[in-house]
C-alpha positions in Angstrom: -131.8 36.1 182.7 -128.5 37.9 183.7 -127.1 41.0 182.0 -124.2 38.9 180.6 -126.9 36.4 179.1 -128.6 39.5 177.2 -125.6 40.9 175.9 -125.2 37.7 173.8 -128.2 38.8 171.9 -126.5 41.0 169.5 -126.6 41.3 166.1 -123.7 39.2 165.4 -124.8 36.6 167.4 -128.3 36.4 165.8 -126.8 36.3 162.5 -124.5 33.4 163.4 -127.6 31.5 164.9 -129.5 32.2 161.9 -126.6 31.1 159.4 -126.4 27.9 161.7 -130.1 27.0 162.2 -131.4 28.3 158.9 -134.3 29.5 161.1 -134.9 33.0 161.8 -138.2 32.7 163.4 -137.5 30.3 166.1 -134.1 29.8 167.0 -133.6 32.8 169.2 -136.9 31.6 171.0 -135.4 28.2 171.7 -132.1 29.8 173.0 -134.0 32.2 175.4 -136.0 29.1 176.5 -132.5 27.5 177.3 -131.5 30.5 179.2 -134.8 30.5 181.2 -134.2 27.0 182.5 -136.1 25.1 180.1 -133.9 22.1 179.5 -135.6 19.5 177.6 -136.9 19.7 174.0 -140.5 19.0 175.2 -140.4 21.8 177.7 -139.2 24.3 175.0 -141.8 22.9 172.5 -144.5 23.8 175.1 -143.2 26.9 176.1 -142.9 28.4 172.6 -145.7 26.5 171.2 -143.8 25.1 168.5 -143.6 21.6 166.9 -141.3 19.3 168.7 -139.7 18.0 165.5 -138.8 21.7 164.8 -137.4 22.4 168.2 -135.3 19.4 167.8 -134.1 20.0 164.5 -132.8 23.5 165.4 -131.3 22.1 168.7 -129.3 19.6 166.6 -128.2 22.2 164.3 -126.9 24.1 167.4 -125.3 21.1 168.7 -123.6 20.1 165.6 -122.1 23.8 165.6 -121.0 23.2 169.4 -123.1 26.1 170.7 -125.4 23.5 172.8 -124.8 20.2 174.5 -127.1 17.7 175.7 -127.4 14.6 178.3 -129.4 11.8 177.5 -131.3 10.1 180.5 -133.7 7.1 180.2 -137.0 7.2 182.1 -137.3 4.1 184.2 -141.1 3.8 183.8 -141.7 4.7 180.2 -138.1 3.5 179.0 -138.2 6.7 176.8 -135.0 8.7 176.3 -135.1 12.4 177.8 -132.7 14.7 176.2 -131.5 17.5 178.7 -129.8 20.7 176.6 -127.7 23.2 177.8 -126.3 26.2 176.1 -122.4 26.2 175.7 -121.8 30.0 176.4 -118.3 29.9 176.1 -118.2 28.2 172.5 -120.9 30.9 171.5 -118.4 33.7 172.3 -115.9 31.9 170.7 -117.5 31.0 167.6 -119.0 34.6 167.0 -115.4 35.8 167.3 -113.8 33.2 165.0 -116.5 34.3 162.5 -116.0 38.0 162.5 -112.4 38.1 163.4 -111.1 36.3 160.2 -112.6 38.6 157.6 -111.6 41.3 159.7 -107.9 40.4 159.6 -108.1 39.8 156.0 -109.5 43.5 155.5 -106.6 44.9 157.6 -104.3 43.1 155.5 -105.8 44.5 152.1 -105.5 47.8 153.8 -101.8 47.5 154.4 -101.1 46.0 150.9 -103.4 48.9 149.3 -101.5 51.6 151.3 -98.7 51.7 148.6 -98.2 53.5 145.4 -99.4 51.3 142.4 -98.4 51.8 138.8 -100.2 49.9 135.7 -99.8 49.7 132.1 -102.5 50.2 129.3 -102.8 46.3 129.6 -103.7 46.1 133.2 -100.1 44.9 134.5 -99.8 46.4 137.8 -96.8 47.1 139.8 -96.2 48.5 143.3 -93.6 51.5 143.5 -90.5 49.4 144.1 -91.2 47.2 141.2 -92.2 50.0 138.9 -88.9 51.9 139.7 -86.8 48.9 139.1 -88.2 48.6 135.5 -88.0 52.5 134.9 -91.8 52.5 134.8 -91.8 50.7 131.8 -93.8 47.4 131.8 -91.6 44.4 131.6 -94.3 42.3 129.9 -95.5 44.8 127.2 -93.2 47.8 126.9 -95.8 50.3 127.7 -95.2 53.2 130.1 -96.4 52.7 133.7 -98.8 55.3 135.0 -99.8 56.1 138.7 -103.0 54.3 139.9 -105.2 56.3 142.3 -106.3 53.6 145.1 -107.4 56.1 147.5 -110.9 55.1 146.8 -110.2 51.6 147.6 -108.3 52.6 150.9 -111.4 54.7 151.9 -113.6 51.7 151.3 -111.5 49.3 153.1 -111.3 51.7 156.0 -114.9 52.2 156.1 -115.3 48.1 156.1 -113.1 48.2 159.3 -115.2 50.7 160.7 -118.5 48.9 159.9 -116.8 45.7 161.3 -116.1 47.2 164.6 -119.4 48.7 164.8 -121.1 45.5 164.0 -118.8 43.6 166.5 -119.7 46.0 169.5 -123.4 45.6 168.8 
């Protein structure tokens, strides 16, 4: 197994595989077999001593997610089909990136939005500084004064989430 192949076994990758296969116990072992050159479901089943139907279920879940592919060939003697499985490493990287990039961008967008001054009335109507000053800091909905809302805690939480996401993605 190459260094690059070992690197795909970070926590983000494992979380994604567990989510796709709904099998935290066997799915990584199956992928390790594919990386070691075991290409048929029978070889994988024998190598990790797991029932063939479990191996196939996990492989089909990975196939549905685009993380593995297969070629089907017919044995001329037995007339049985053999499935040769292959890990789609490029798709794995793309899928992991897509899974974690979108929420990351949403958090960054929330941080940009929250990095403003906000004012609210006692009834919960919230306005940014520009809107509040336009209404002379009086709520246009209920005529109550608009008071400054300290959102520094929320900003700190969003920054922490971004840092945590960066760390998780680097793992």
